N, C-alpha and C positions, 0 to 999 in steps of 0.2 A: 508531642503535644500539638494539637492542631488548633488553628484559630477558627472560630465560628462566630455566627451572629450573636450568640449568647455570651461570648467573651470567655471561653474556657481558659482558665489560668490556675495553676497549682491544683488541678482537679476539681475546681469549683466553677459554677457559672457566675456571670457578672454580679447578680444579686447576692449570691452567697459570699463572693469576694468582698463586695461593698459592705456587707454586714460585718465581716471579720475585720476589715479595715476600720469601720466605725467603732467597733469594740476596742481596737487598738488606740484610736484617737481618744476615745472616752477615758481609757485607762491612763494614757500618758498626759492628758490635760487635767486630770483630777488634781486638786490642791495638795493632796498627800498620797504617796504611794503606799501600798499595803505593807504592814509589818511582816517580815519574813515568816513568823510563826503562823500567820493566817493563810499562807499559801500552801494548798494541799499537795501540790506536785513538787517533788524533790528531784534534782539531778545531781548524782554523786559522781565523784571522780571525773568531773567535767573539765572541758577545755573548750576554748573558742576555736572553731575550725572554719573551714570554708568549703563550700561547694560552689555553685554559681552565686550564692548569697551567703553572708555570715550565718552561722548556726551554732548550736551547742551539741557536742558529743558527750555521752556519759551513760551512766546507769540510772534509769528512772524508777521512781517510787511514787505511787499514788496517781499515776497517769491513767486516764480512762481507757486507753487502748493498748497499753504495753504492760506485760507482766512485771511485777515488782522485781527490781534488780537486773532486768535485762538491758542490754545495750540499746541505746536510742540515738537518733539524730533528730534534732528539733527542726521545726519550720524556721523560716527566716527570722533572724535575730534583729530586733529593732531597738531594744534598750538593754544595757548591760551595766550593772553596778556591783562588781565583786566585793567592794568594801561594805556595801549595804546588804549583800547576800541575796540579791534578786536580779532577775532578767525577764524581759517580756519579748516573746516571739509574736508572730502574727496571730497565733492561735491561743496562747495562754501565758500566764505568769509562771515563772519557775522560782523556787527557792533554791539557792545554790548551796550544795553540800561542799565536800572537800574537793579542791581542784586536783586534776590528775597529775599536775606538775606544781607542787606547792610553792615554787619560786615565782609564779606569775604574780 
């Protein structure tokens, strides 16, 4: 990844990154989080993992760019509520299915 005047970061230019971050701020500052049943993207057999940032690993369903049931690694994880069944990455909300290790 190279630094440029447009602020390339995570594959986006600065304006695109700011729009994604603003969407995250809007979601996390809302008075109520969405009900899990209203979140179209499901991550099943999930676990919290790490790369250089926290993320989710699992099998995605309903994701706009990943074939249903295929393994996926999410973007950076900003909000995680396993008891509530939801998580928010920089790019979208996820409804949490079954954890890969149910003892979590």
